[in-house]
N, C-alpha and C positions, 0 to 999 in steps of 0.2 A: 303710503309708506314705501320705502325701497323694496323691491321684490327680494324676499328672503327664501333662496332655494338651495339646496345641496348640490343638485346636479341640473344642468340644462335640459330643456325638453328633448333635444336631439340625443343626449347621453342616455336619458331614460328611455327613449324609443330604441336606441341601439341595444340596451340591456335586454329589453323585452323580445328584441328579434333573436338575439343570441341565445337566450333562455329557451325561446320557442324551438329554434333549430336543434338545440341539444336535447330537448324532451321529444322532439319529433324523431330524431335519430335513434334515440333509446327505445322509443315505441316500434319504429321500423326494424331495429335489431331483435327485439324480443319476438316480434311477429315472424322474422326469418328464422330465428332459432326454433320457434314452435313449428313453423312450416317444414323445416328440414328434419326435425324430430319425427313429424308425421310422415314425410316422404321416405326416411329411412326405415321406419317401422312398416310403412305400406310396400314401398318399392325397393328398399335395400340400396338406395344410392342418393347423393347429394343432388340439389339442383344447382349447378355450378353458376349459371348466370345471375342467379339471385344472390349467391354468396359474393360474387365479384361486385355486384351493386352495392351490397352492404359494406364490404371492405372500403370501396371508394366513399361511400357516405361517411363512414368512421374515420377516414383520413381528413376529409374536408372538415368535419366537424371538430376534430382535434386541432387542426390548424386554426379554425375560427376561434376556438376556446383559448388557444395560446396566445393569439393576437389580442383577444379581449381582455385576457388576464394581464398581459403586458402593459395594456392601455390603462387598465385598472390600478396597477401598481404605480405607474407614472402619476396617476390622478391622486392617489393616497399619499405619495411622497411630497407632491406639491402642496397638499392640504397640511401635511405635517411641518413642512418648512414654513407655510403661513402661520400656523399657530405658534411656532417657536419664535420666529423673527418679528412678526408684527407687533407683539407686545413690547419688544425692546425698542422698536422705532417710535411707537407712540409714547414710551417712557422718555425717550430722547427728546422728542418735541416738548413734553411737559418740563423736562429739565431746562430747556432754553427759554420756555415761558416763564419759569421761576426766576431764571437769571434776570430777565427783563423786569419782572415784577419786583425784584429786589432793588434794582437801580431806580425804578420809578415811584418808590415809596414816598420820596420828597415832592413828587408832582402834585400830589393831593393838596398840599399847601399852597402851591402856585397855580392851582386851578386849571391845570393842563390835563386833558384827558389821557388816560392810560390804556395799554393794550387790553387789559382785563375789562376796563369800562366800554372800550370799543366793542369787544365781543358781547358783552352783557347787553349793550344798547344796540346791537346789530347794525353797527356802522362800518363803512369801509376804511381802510388805512389810505388817506389821502396824502398828497405831497405837502399839504400845509401842516397836517398833523405830524407827518414824519419829520419835517424840518424843525417843529417845536420840540421834538424829541432829541434830535441829535445834533443841532447846528448851534454854534457859538454866536452869541448876541453882542453887538457893539454898543457904544454908548448912546446911540440914538434909538436903540430898541430894534434895529434891523439886524440882519445876519451878516456876519463878517465873510468877506470873500477870500479865497485862497490867493496866492501871489500872482498866478497866471489868470486870476479873475474868472475862471471857468465854473468853479463850484464853490458852494459855501464851506466855510471851515467847520470841521466837527469837533465837539468836546471829547474828552477821554470817555465819558460815559456814553456819549452819542455813538461812538465807535464800537463800543461793546454792544449797545443796542442793535446797531446795524448788523454786526456779525452774527448775533443771536438770531435776527430775523432771516438773515441768508441761510443760516444752519436750518432753521424751521422749514423754509421753502424746499431746500435741498433734500431733507428727509422725506417730504412729500413727493419729491422728484424721484427718489430711490424707490419708494412704494410703487409710484406710477409705472416706472421702468420695469419693476418686478412683475407687475400685472401684466403688461404688454409683451415681455418676454417669456411669460407662462412660468416664471419662477414662483410667483404666488398665485393661489387660486382665486380667481376673480370673484366668484360667487361668495366665497368666505370673507374676502375684503369688504364686498358690499355689505354682508351681514354685520361685520364687526365695526367698520369705520366709513362706511359709504356716505352716510349724512354728514360726517365730519369733514371729509374731503370736499363735498360740494359747498358747504357753508364756509369753510375756511378759504376756499378758492374766491369766494365772494368778498371775503375780508381783505385778501391780499392782491387782488386782481389789478387794482390801480397802481399799486406800488410795483407789482411785477412789470406792468406796461411802462411805468416811469423808468425803471432800469433798463428795459429794452430801448427806449427811445433816447433817454438823456445820457445813458452810460454804456451805450453800444453792446449791451448783452442781448444780442438779437434773439437768441434761443433760450434765454433765461425763463425757466418756468414751463417750457412747452409740454413736458410730459405730464405735469401737474394739471395744466389746462386741459389737455386731451382727456385725462382720466376724469376730470370733474364733469366735462361735457358728456363723457360717455356714460357716467353715472347718472347724470340729469336726465338723460334719455330713458334710463331704466326706471326712473322714479315716476310715481303716480301723482307726485304733488310738486309745486314750485317751492323749494325750500326757502326759509328764512335765514338770515345770516346769524352767525354765532356758533358757540360750541354747545 
């Protein structure tokens, strides 16, 4: 399964180092206090070099603690943003999926595979399947061409399906951009929808490449693809397609 961790190993190591330094400084400070109590009692004077050393250590440890706390606050804010925004984005995907589902109810009668069936049967969205969803059919059973003969004509329902598909992929793009720009916590995204991103990339990969090649959308789905590959490298298994 995907690695489910709250902090990276590096972050955990930094935590341990900072805690160690703080504890070390406290121990040294207590030792110096006790030593100076002893010297005052014994010799009636402070050991000035020791006091200066302790002061320097105290300043350094305070700075380290401040940097660490600032970093931790950023990390907590990022997780809070992820927990707040990610469910909204997932719900948005589900809304567009439902929109497609409602349009494709009649497809069952015509024995045309639906998006839900594609996901259930773990099949990719190919050009042939896409055209069966969105293109207008002529009298001979082929697809009607537009006036300039460059693309097939789309039905009104077909236009709605295409728009819903584009919205779904764009939502995955938003999530992916958020991870790469550190708006969302990557480990939390892995925990919550990592498998979903990997599996859905496999569903939409052919369609995304189709739009890149045939519709000149060169960078369409780039962030989605990058994040799916990144999560696949974190995975300890080769995921099957589907949700």
